[in-house]
C-alpha angles and dihedrals in degrees: 000000000000119000091241091056091050093051090050093049091050090052087048123178097345097060108013116125118237122239115268122220126209121245092267089057093242132112141150111291093233091056094047089062105049114212095357095112091050092047094050090049089065111093109262093240089058094053101037094115098052139033143176128253129185129215129194113238136178122194086358092300128110115256135197101203100069116144124181144139139212109235112202125211106279095035107282111142131200121190115240114231125226130185125225091273092054098254119142108250098204122027122211116263123242089256091053092049091052094041097083098248127152135233111225126187123215117205124346114024121248142162134234116240116199125222126194107216137190111241093231122114106247114244140153090269123040125181111246092213091058090053091050090049092053091052091047093051093048091050091047092051092050093046093049092051093044097052112183090000091065092094089064095054121093114240125243103242107158142058119211127206115205114200092006106139123208098007116195136168118230105220129211092264092052095255120128129230125192114250115241118250129227124194103231115198111258092000101065128215111353128183115235137189130205110196094198090059094048103053111190095014110152104199148337117241134196138192086224125024115252118247091237141341117248128199123217149126130285110299113264111250094008 
């Protein structure tokens, strides 16, 4: 894994660069999905608590009209599926990424933006220990792949909760404390939680369940 890929993965969804297509709207499949090949090369048991997702964006904003296909060596093409929010519904396998296929856009150009997510089903109450475990596993996977360069890579320290209304941390004594907010570009204000700064916290709770749980570093400027 290249150092640049590792730094991007550590920054996760909040700082990761999107893929960039050439003028003819065609590029190698492995380049269209930044970091996915490196992630899938990690043994499944060592990445069971986190995963990558990819969203179609145009002018740095999510879109719902993305159209693209995976063109295999020899000419066979398979349409790529997207949900209403612009997320890819089925990611390429490691074999496909290594197979020399291409990613080809149909219609308006767009880019794929990666997100590093916690593999916990979003709900109105989320165990703080599970969030800490997901961050620890992600950091361990990055460090193992990086080797001696691991000391140069920023740690993932925070979990972010898009669309989670009224976020609060439930502390060890049962009291609740509002989660801080960070204004994420193109996503708006998002509540976040840093387990290391809330020792003994039992859970995070929301008036409305977040749409997903993102992993990343401490917010810049926060």
